[in-house]
C-alpha positions as CSV (number, residue, x, y, z in Angstrom):
1,M,-11.1,34.9,-9.2
2,S,-7.8,33.6,-10.6
3,A,-7.6,30.4,-12.7
4,P,-5.9,28.4,-9.9
5,A,-8.4,29.6,-7.4
6,A,-11.3,28.7,-9.7
7,A,-9.9,25.2,-10.2
8,G,-9.4,24.6,-6.5
9,A,-12.8,25.9,-5.6
10,G,-14.5,23.3,-7.6
11,R,-12.4,20.6,-6.1
12,T,-12.9,20.9,-2.3
13,G,-15.6,23.3,-1.6
14,A,-16.7,23.0,2.0
15,R,-15.8,19.3,2.3
16,P,-13.7,18.5,5.3
17,P,-10.4,17.2,3.9
18,W,-9.3,15.4,7.1
19,K,-12.5,13.4,7.2
20,V,-11.9,12.2,3.6
21,A,-8.3,11.5,4.6
22,V,-9.2,9.4,7.6
23,L,-12.0,7.4,5.8
24,G,-10.0,7.1,2.6
25,G,-6.9,6.2,4.5
26,A,-8.8,3.5,6.3
27,A,-8.2,1.3,3.2
28,S,-4.5,1.3,4.2
29,Y,-5.4,0.4,7.8
30,I,-7.5,-2.5,6.7
31,D,-4.9,-3.6,4.2
32,A,-2.2,-3.9,6.8
33,A,-4.5,-5.3,9.5
34,T,-5.7,-8.0,7.1
35,I,-2.2,-9.1,6.1
36,I,-1.0,-9.2,9.7
37,A,-4.1,-11.0,10.8
38,A,-3.7,-13.6,8.1
39,G,-0.1,-14.2,8.9
40,T,-1.1,-15.2,12.5
41,A,-4.6,-16.7,11.9
42,F,-3.4,-19.2,9.3
43,V,-0.9,-20.5,11.8
44,L,-3.6,-20.8,14.5
45,Y,-5.8,-22.7,12.1
46,Q,-3.2,-25.3,11.3
47,D,-4.4,-28.1,13.7
48,A,-8.1,-27.5,13.6
49,L,-8.4,-27.2,9.8
50,G,-5.5,-29.4,8.8
51,L,-3.3,-26.8,7.2
52,D,0.2,-27.7,6.2
53,A,3.1,-25.5,5.2
54,W,2.1,-25.6,1.6
55,D,-1.5,-24.4,2.4
56,I,-0.2,-21.5,4.5
57,G,2.1,-20.4,1.7
58,A,-0.5,-20.8,-1.0
59,L,-3.1,-18.9,1.0
60,S,-0.7,-16.0,1.5
61,A,0.2,-16.0,-2.2
62,I,-3.5,-16.0,-3.2
63,L,-4.2,-13.1,-0.9
64,T,-1.3,-11.1,-2.4
65,L,-2.1,-11.9,-6.0
66,G,-5.8,-11.2,-5.4
67,L,-4.8,-7.8,-4.1
68,A,-2.7,-7.2,-7.3
69,V,-5.6,-8.1,-9.6
70,G,-8.1,-6.2,-7.5
71,A,-6.0,-3.0,-7.7
72,L,-5.8,-3.3,-11.5
73,V,-9.5,-3.9,-12.0
74,G,-10.7,-1.6,-9.2
75,G,-8.5,1.3,-10.4
76,R,-10.0,1.2,-13.8
77,L,-13.5,0.9,-12.5
78,G,-12.9,3.8,-10.2
79,D,-11.9,6.0,-13.2
80,R,-14.9,4.9,-15.3
81,F,-17.7,4.8,-12.7
82,G,-16.5,7.0,-9.9
83,R,-14.7,6.7,-6.6
84,K,-17.8,6.4,-4.4
85,R,-19.6,3.8,-6.5
86,V,-16.6,1.5,-6.4
87,F,-15.7,1.8,-2.7
88,S,-19.4,1.5,-1.7
89,V,-19.4,-2.0,-3.3
90,D,-15.8,-3.3,-2.7
91,L,-16.0,-2.8,1.1
92,L,-19.1,-5.0,1.3
93,V,-17.3,-7.6,-0.8
94,L,-14.4,-7.3,1.5
95,V,-16.6,-7.9,4.5
96,A,-18.0,-11.0,2.8
97,G,-14.4,-12.3,2.2
98,L,-13.4,-11.7,5.8
99,L,-16.5,-13.5,7.0
100,L,-15.5,-16.5,4.9
101,L,-12.1,-16.5,6.5
102,T,-13.7,-16.1,10.0
103,L,-16.3,-18.8,9.7
104,A,-14.4,-21.2,7.3
105,P,-15.2,-24.9,8.2
106,G,-12.4,-26.2,6.0
107,V,-9.5,-25.5,3.7
108,G,-11.6,-24.9,0.6
109,V,-13.6,-22.0,2.1
110,L,-10.3,-20.5,3.3
111,Y,-9.0,-20.4,-0.2
112,A,-12.2,-18.8,-1.5
113,G,-12.1,-16.3,1.4
114,A,-8.4,-15.4,0.7
115,A,-9.2,-14.8,-3.0
116,V,-12.3,-12.6,-2.4
117,T,-10.6,-10.7,0.4
118,G,-7.5,-10.0,-1.7
119,L,-9.6,-8.8,-4.7
120,A,-11.7,-6.5,-2.6
121,L,-8.7,-5.1,-0.7
122,G,-6.8,-4.3,-3.9
123,A,-9.8,-2.6,-5.5
124,D,-10.2,-0.2,-2.7
125,I,-6.7,1.1,-2.4
126,P,-6.2,3.1,-5.6
127,V,-9.8,4.5,-5.5
128,S,-9.5,5.7,-1.9
129,L,-6.1,7.3,-2.4
130,A,-7.4,9.1,-5.5
131,L,-10.4,10.4,-3.5
132,I,-8.1,11.8,-0.8
133,A,-5.9,13.6,-3.4
134,E,-8.9,15.0,-5.3
135,E,-10.7,16.3,-2.2
136,S,-7.6,17.9,-0.6
137,P,-6.6,21.5,-0.9
138,P,-3.4,21.7,-3.0
139,E,-1.3,22.9,0.0
140,Q,-2.4,19.9,2.1
141,R,-2.6,17.2,-0.6
142,S,0.7,15.5,-0.1
143,R,0.4,15.5,3.7
144,L,-3.1,14.0,3.6
145,V,-2.1,11.3,1.1
146,A,1.0,10.5,3.2
147,F,-1.3,10.2,6.3
148,S,-2.6,7.0,4.7
149,Q,0.7,5.4,5.4
150,V,0.5,6.3,9.1
151,M,-2.9,4.6,9.1
152,W,-1.2,1.5,7.4
153,I,1.2,1.3,10.3
154,G,-1.8,1.7,12.6
155,G,-3.3,-1.4,11.0
156,I,-0.1,-3.4,11.7
157,V,-0.2,-2.3,15.4
158,G,-3.9,-3.0,15.7
159,S,-3.7,-6.6,14.4
160,Q,-0.5,-7.2,16.3
161,L,-2.1,-6.2,19.6
162,V,-5.2,-8.4,18.9
163,G,-3.0,-11.2,17.8
164,F,-1.0,-11.0,21.0
165,A,-4.2,-11.1,23.1
166,V,-5.7,-14.1,21.3
167,S,-2.6,-16.1,20.4
168,G,-3.3,-18.6,23.2
169,L,-6.8,-19.4,22.0
170,G,-5.8,-21.5,19.0
171,E,-8.4,-21.7,16.2
172,L,-10.8,-19.3,18.0
173,G,-8.0,-16.7,18.2
174,G,-7.6,-16.9,14.4
175,R,-11.3,-16.4,13.9
176,I,-11.3,-13.4,16.3
177,L,-8.5,-11.9,14.3
178,F,-10.4,-11.9,11.0
179,A,-13.6,-10.9,12.7
180,Q,-12.2,-7.7,14.2
181,V,-11.0,-6.6,10.7
182,A,-14.5,-7.4,9.3
183,V,-16.2,-5.3,12.0
184,I,-13.8,-2.3,11.3
185,T,-14.5,-2.7,7.6
186,L,-18.2,-2.6,8.1
187,V,-17.9,0.5,10.3
188,V,-15.8,2.2,7.6
189,W,-18.4,1.3,4.9
190,V,-21.1,2.9,7.0
191,L,-19.1,6.1,7.6
192,R,-18.0,6.4,4.0
193,R,-21.6,6.6,2.8
194,T,-21.5,10.1,4.2
195,L,-18.8,11.1,1.8
196,P,-19.7,12.8,-1.5
197,E,-18.3,11.7,-4.9
198,S,-15.0,13.3,-5.9
199,S,-15.7,16.7,-7.3
200,A,-12.7,16.5,-9.6
201,W,-13.9,13.1,-11.0
202,T,-17.4,14.5,-11.4
203,R,-16.1,17.4,-13.5
204,V,-14.0,15.1,-15.7
205,S,-17.0,12.7,-16.2
206,S,-19.4,15.6,-17.0
207,A,-16.9,17.0,-19.6
208,A,-16.4,13.6,-21.1
209,A,-20.2,13.1,-21.5
210,T,-20.4,16.2,-23.8
211,R,-17.8,14.9,-26.2
212,T,-18.8,13.2,-29.4
213,T,-15.7,11.0,-29.8
214,T,-16.2,7.3,-29.2
215,R,-12.7,6.8,-27.8
216,R,-12.4,6.9,-24.0
217,P,-10.5,10.0,-22.9
218,G,-9.2,8.1,-19.8
219,L,-7.4,5.6,-21.9
220,R,-5.9,8.3,-24.1
221,A,-4.7,10.1,-21.0
222,L,-3.1,6.9,-19.7
223,A,-1.2,6.4,-22.9
224,A,0.0,10.0,-22.8
225,H,1.4,9.4,-19.3
226,S,3.0,6.0,-20.1
227,V,6.5,7.4,-19.2
228,P,5.7,8.5,-15.6
229,L,3.7,5.3,-15.3
230,A,6.8,3.2,-16.2
231,A,9.0,5.3,-13.9
232,V,6.8,5.1,-10.8
233,T,6.1,1.4,-11.3
234,L,9.8,0.6,-11.6
235,F,10.5,2.6,-8.4
236,Y,7.7,0.9,-6.5
237,T,8.7,-2.5,-7.6
238,L,12.4,-2.2,-6.7
239,N,11.5,-0.6,-3.3
240,N,8.7,-3.1,-2.5
241,L,10.7,-6.2,-3.2
242,S,13.0,-5.2,-0.4
243,A,10.3,-3.9,2.0
244,N,8.2,-7.0,1.6
245,T,11.2,-9.2,2.3
246,L,11.5,-7.7,5.8
247,G,7.7,-7.3,6.2
248,Q,6.6,-10.8,5.4
249,L,9.8,-12.7,6.1
250,G,11.4,-10.6,8.8
251,T,10.6,-13.2,11.5
252,Y,11.9,-16.0,9.3
253,L,15.2,-14.2,8.8
254,F,15.6,-13.5,12.5
255,V,14.7,-17.0,13.6
256,N,16.1,-19.2,10.9
257,V,19.0,-17.2,9.6
258,A,20.1,-15.0,12.5
259,D,19.3,-17.8,15.0
260,V,17.3,-15.9,17.6
261,S,14.1,-16.8,19.4
262,P,10.7,-15.9,18.0
263,R,10.1,-13.7,21.1
264,A,13.2,-11.7,20.3
265,A,12.1,-11.5,16.6
266,T,8.7,-10.2,17.6
267,G,10.3,-7.6,19.9
268,A,12.6,-6.4,17.1
269,G,9.5,-6.1,14.8
270,L,7.7,-3.9,17.3
271,V,10.7,-1.6,17.7
272,G,10.9,-1.4,13.9
273,T,7.3,-0.4,13.7
274,V,7.8,2.4,16.1
275,V,10.8,3.7,14.2
276,G,8.8,3.5,10.9
277,L,5.9,5.4,12.4
278,A,8.3,8.2,13.5
279,A,9.8,8.4,10.0
280,N,6.4,8.5,8.3
281,L,5.3,11.3,10.6
282,L,8.4,13.2,9.6
283,F,7.6,12.6,6.0
284,M,4.1,14.0,6.5
285,R,5.7,17.3,7.6
286,I,8.0,17.6,4.6
287,S,5.9,15.8,1.9
288,G,4.6,19.0,0.4
289,R,8.0,20.8,0.5
290,P,11.1,20.7,-1.7
291,S,12.9,19.2,1.2
292,R,11.1,15.9,0.7
293,M,13.7,15.1,-2.0
294,T,16.5,15.6,0.5
295,G,14.6,13.3,2.8
296,F,14.3,10.9,-0.1
297,V,18.0,10.8,-0.7
298,V,18.7,10.3,3.0
299,G,16.1,7.5,3.2
300,S,17.4,5.7,0.2
301,L,21.0,5.8,1.6
302,L,19.7,4.5,4.9
303,L,17.8,1.7,3.2
304,A,20.8,0.6,1.1
305,G,23.4,1.2,3.9
306,G,21.4,-0.7,6.5
307,F,21.5,-3.9,4.3
308,V,25.3,-3.4,3.8
309,V,25.8,-4.1,7.5
310,P,25.0,-7.9,7.4
311,V,26.8,-8.2,4.1
312,V,30.0,-6.8,5.6
313,L,29.8,-8.0,9.2
314,G,27.9,-11.3,8.8
315,V,24.3,-12.2,9.5
316,T,23.7,-12.0,13.3
317,F,20.9,-10.7,15.4
318,A,22.7,-7.4,15.9
319,T,23.4,-6.8,12.2
320,V,19.9,-7.8,11.0
321,F,18.3,-5.7,13.7
322,T,20.5,-2.8,12.6
323,A,19.4,-3.3,9.0
324,A,15.8,-3.5,10.0
325,L,15.9,-0.3,12.0
326,L,17.6,1.7,9.3
327,A,15.2,0.2,6.7
328,A,12.2,1.2,8.9
329,F,13.4,4.8,9.1
330,G,14.6,5.0,5.5
331,G,11.5,3.4,4.2
332,G,9.4,6.1,5.8
333,L,11.2,8.8,3.8
334,A,11.8,6.9,0.6
335,G,9.3,4.1,0.4
336,E,5.6,3.5,0.2
337,S,4.6,7.0,1.4
338,I,6.4,8.8,-1.4
339,F,5.0,6.3,-4.0
340,K,1.5,7.2,-2.8
341,V,2.3,10.9,-3.2
342,W,3.9,10.6,-6.6
343,S,1.1,8.4,-7.9
344,Q,-1.4,11.2,-7.1
345,E,0.7,13.9,-8.6
346,L,1.8,12.3,-11.9
347,F,-1.6,11.2,-13.2
348,P,-4.6,13.3,-14.1
349,T,-8.0,12.6,-12.5
350,A,-9.2,10.7,-15.6
351,V,-6.6,7.9,-15.0
352,R,-5.4,8.5,-11.5
353,A,-6.8,5.3,-10.0
354,T,-6.0,3.3,-13.2
355,G,-2.3,4.4,-13.1
356,Q,-2.0,3.4,-9.5
357,G,-3.8,0.1,-10.1
358,V,-1.3,-0.8,-12.8
359,A,1.7,0.1,-10.6
360,I,0.3,-1.9,-7.7
361,F,-0.6,-4.9,-9.9
362,V,2.9,-5.2,-11.4
363,T,4.6,-4.6,-8.0
364,R,2.5,-7.0,-5.9
365,A,2.7,-9.8,-8.6
366,L,6.5,-9.6,-8.8
367,T,6.7,-9.3,-5.0
368,A,4.7,-12.5,-4.6
369,A,7.0,-14.3,-7.0
370,F,10.1,-13.1,-5.2
371,A,8.7,-14.2,-1.9
372,L,8.6,-17.7,-3.1
373,V,12.3,-17.9,-3.6
374,T,13.5,-15.6,-0.8
375,P,13.6,-18.3,1.9
376,A,15.7,-20.6,-0.3
377,L,18.0,-17.7,-1.2
378,A,18.4,-16.9,2.5
379,E,19.3,-20.5,3.3
380,A,21.7,-20.8,0.5
381,S,23.5,-17.5,1.0
382,P,22.3,-15.1,3.7
383,R,24.9,-12.5,2.7
384,G,23.9,-12.9,-0.9
385,L,20.3,-12.1,0.0
386,F,21.2,-8.9,1.7
387,A,23.5,-8.0,-1.2
388,V,20.4,-8.3,-3.5
389,L,18.5,-6.0,-1.1
390,V,21.3,-3.4,-1.2
391,A,21.2,-3.5,-5.0
392,L,17.4,-3.2,-5.1
393,N,17.4,-0.1,-2.8
394,L,20.2,1.6,-4.7
395,G,18.2,1.0,-7.9
396,A,15.0,2.4,-6.4
397,G,16.8,5.5,-5.1
398,L,18.4,6.2,-8.5
399,V,15.1,5.7,-10.3
400,G,13.2,7.9,-7.9
401,L,15.8,10.7,-8.0
402,L,16.8,10.7,-11.6
403,W,13.5,9.6,-13.3
404,V,10.3,9.8,-11.2
405,A,11.1,13.2,-9.6
406,R,11.8,14.8,-13.0
407,Q,8.5,13.8,-14.5
408,P,5.9,16.7,-15.1
409,R,3.2,16.7,-12.4
410,A,-0.3,16.5,-14.0
411,V,-1.8,17.7,-10.7
412,D,-0.1,21.1,-11.2
413,A,-1.9,21.6,-14.5
414,E,-5.2,20.5,-12.9
415,D,-4.8,23.0,-10.1
416,A,-4.2,25.7,-12.6
417,R,-6.8,24.9,-15.3
418,G,-9.2,22.4,-13.8
419,P,-9.2,18.6,-13.9
420,E,-11.5,18.5,-17.0
421,A,-9.0,20.5,-19.0
422,V,-6.3,17.8,-18.4
423,A,-8.5,14.8,-19.1
424,T,-7.2,14.1,-22.6
């Protein structure tokens, strides 16, 4: 048996990679479903629980910052103690947080629920993505990791449909929104218990146990990969600052800046979701091929070019809608999906979840800060805001093309020599 074959045999065995991809990718579904549910539920809670605009903004910020901290802590714990051990605990904590949001009798419990939910959500994402990568055959790895982004879009659609159905129920509708995510999370927890521990992580952990050094090999490996860590974090931050602006504040921009009805804004969002789904399905097809970088360049140009439209022609429904559609398609080729793939390829098993956790922590924290000033910037200079988005996407495209894509792929060495050989 050749060296690459030997390395791959210890990785996947007879384990069904699509089962791992679906149950691991469920983290992305739950992430999106929770964020969308919160955006609607907090509004439905306003009268019954006495929430004001400050409360809604603060609850959203706590959820986002909790996710950032959770990713940092959960990623490190996943590399130290194993993927399965971490996600077996964090999903139960997530259910507890969602139940606090569902049953909250007042504002104080809502704040506690938002914090617990964000921490648990963040902890699950880097661990579950690492498990997908480590239990996938090399030829399917990129496609199965990219599939998690399709599930993320599914989470958006799922919560949007539930939200549409319960929006007329007031406070009860908000509780139903959080409850449906809690039920899905509990089902995923039960199904994930049938998954084995990552075979790659098990091999790295066993090899580390035989060493006499008191230094942790995982931390040495992270230091050795500080350059790709900086590169992928910078790319993800620049890209996500733009994506989050449309994702969390898209309705605000349509209604308050482009001066259209909330109904029209919702319709535009649904069309954008469909376009984004199509783009991510296309990315899945090319994610393991050299042509993915061609797609990346095209996607980056679409992202930047779309935001040029309102800068040049003014901020209207037509120009913002055009920008949103181009961003949805471009983001599928040059956004979150390719970050997920890169973050599996650039880091070895020993620090794969830790590296992702650092990147997610930095990005989400900066995104939360940018979201605080975005409405004011949009009100002061709508064209100025879109000009900033153009610059962010051009920067992300250049960083991805000229820096991230040129970094050595740790996963290639693991495929050839085995994950334990690349642990230090």
